[in-house]
C-alpha positions as a printed Julia matrix, in Angstrom:
114×3 Matrix{Float64}:
  -0.12    0.12  -0.01
   2.84    2.48   0.52
   4.56    2.09  -2.58
   1.54    2.11  -4.43
   0.7     5.29  -2.79
   3.75    6.88  -3.28
   3.46    6.4   -7.01
  -0.07    7.68  -7.24
   1.36   10.38  -5.53
   4.18   10.76  -8.48
   6.86   10.85  -5.65
  10.1     8.97  -5.7
  11.63    7.93  -2.44
  14.56    5.77  -2.02
  12.38    3.15   0.11
  13.51    0.2    0.95
  10.76   -2.14   2.78
  11.76   -5.17   5.35
   9.21   -7.55   5.97
   8.92   -9.24   9.35
   6.06  -11.52  10.53
   6.72  -11.05  14.21
   8.02   -8.51  17.06
  10.82  -11.1   16.97
  12.02  -10.89  13.56
  11.58   -7.06  14.0
  14.21   -6.78  16.56
  16.34   -9.59  14.64
  15.85   -7.13  11.29
  17.04   -4.18  13.38
  19.86   -5.89  15.11
  20.82   -6.72  11.74
  20.74   -3.27  10.36
  22.17   -1.34  12.9
  25.24   -4.72  12.66
  25.32   -3.55   8.93
  25.09    0.11   9.99
  21.92    0.54   7.91
  19.64    3.08   9.06
  15.57    2.32   9.71
  13.45    4.89   9.54
  10.74    3.98  10.3
   8.37    0.56  11.65
   5.27   -0.28  11.21
   4.13   -2.71  13.03
   0.94   -5.13  14.07
  -0.38   -5.14  17.62
  -0.64   -8.88  17.72
   1.48  -11.26  16.68
   2.71  -15.07  18.37
   5.87  -14.26  19.98
   6.14  -10.51  20.8
   3.9    -8.02  20.52
   3.81   -4.35  18.67
   3.39   -3.28  22.26
   5.66   -5.36  23.68
   8.67   -4.7   20.79
   7.76   -0.96  20.98
   9.49   -1.14  24.7
  12.38   -2.57  23.57
  13.06   -0.6   20.85
  12.79    2.29  22.84
  14.98    1.02  25.64
  17.81    0.45  22.5
  17.15    3.75  21.59
  17.59    5.36  25.07
  21.0     3.49  26.04
  22.49    4.47  22.81
  22.01    1.23  20.69
  20.33    2.48  18.0
  19.23    5.42  16.16
  16.06    7.06  16.82
  13.52    5.42  14.66
   9.78    6.41  14.03
   7.43    4.0   14.66
   3.21    3.44  14.25
   1.18    0.26  15.36
  -1.68   -1.17  12.9
  -4.24   -2.98  15.02
  -7.98   -4.29  14.34
  -8.28   -4.51  18.69
 -11.15   -2.13  19.21
  -9.96   -1.37  22.87
  -8.46    1.84  22.27
  -6.89    2.48  25.91
  -3.05    2.79  24.67
  -2.4     5.05  27.62
   1.12    3.45  29.17
   0.6     0.3   26.58
   3.15    1.36  24.02
   6.4     3.24  24.74
   7.47    7.1   23.69
   8.96    5.61  20.1
   5.44    4.95  18.97
   4.09    8.13  17.07
   0.58    6.74  16.31
  -1.97    3.83  16.3
  -3.77    3.32  13.63
  -7.01    0.64  12.68
  -6.46   -1.75  10.49
  -6.61   -2.02   8.01
  -4.7     1.22   7.06
  -5.93    3.68   4.39
  -4.48    5.59   2.21
  -4.78    8.84   4.75
  -3.25    6.96   6.94
  -0.14    5.6    4.85
   0.12    9.31   3.85
   0.22   10.57   7.46
   2.82    8.02   8.06
   5.03    8.94   4.92
   4.81   12.7    6.25
   6.44   11.9    9.51
   9.11    9.14   7.53
């Protein structure tokens, strides 16, 4: 959806998308990118995943950033959960929580912050 939106806006952005199926894979991708000096600018994560949820991974990522292990990264959560009580659920690294499925407006908001 992100690449389709960029094409429809007739904008070129050097965007490399790394997919992960779980918060654990996301953390592994961050680790490997950091090891290879590749800057990750944004993470779009689901909340509900089998091993590590989006909220759990947001706290781990924020801790890594706070300790200077990784550079700052903007994180966005997409969730189908309807309990919107997000106070304290996500770390400060999470910029916004979006309802699933992401729509064009949500994608545009995310792109502006990347």
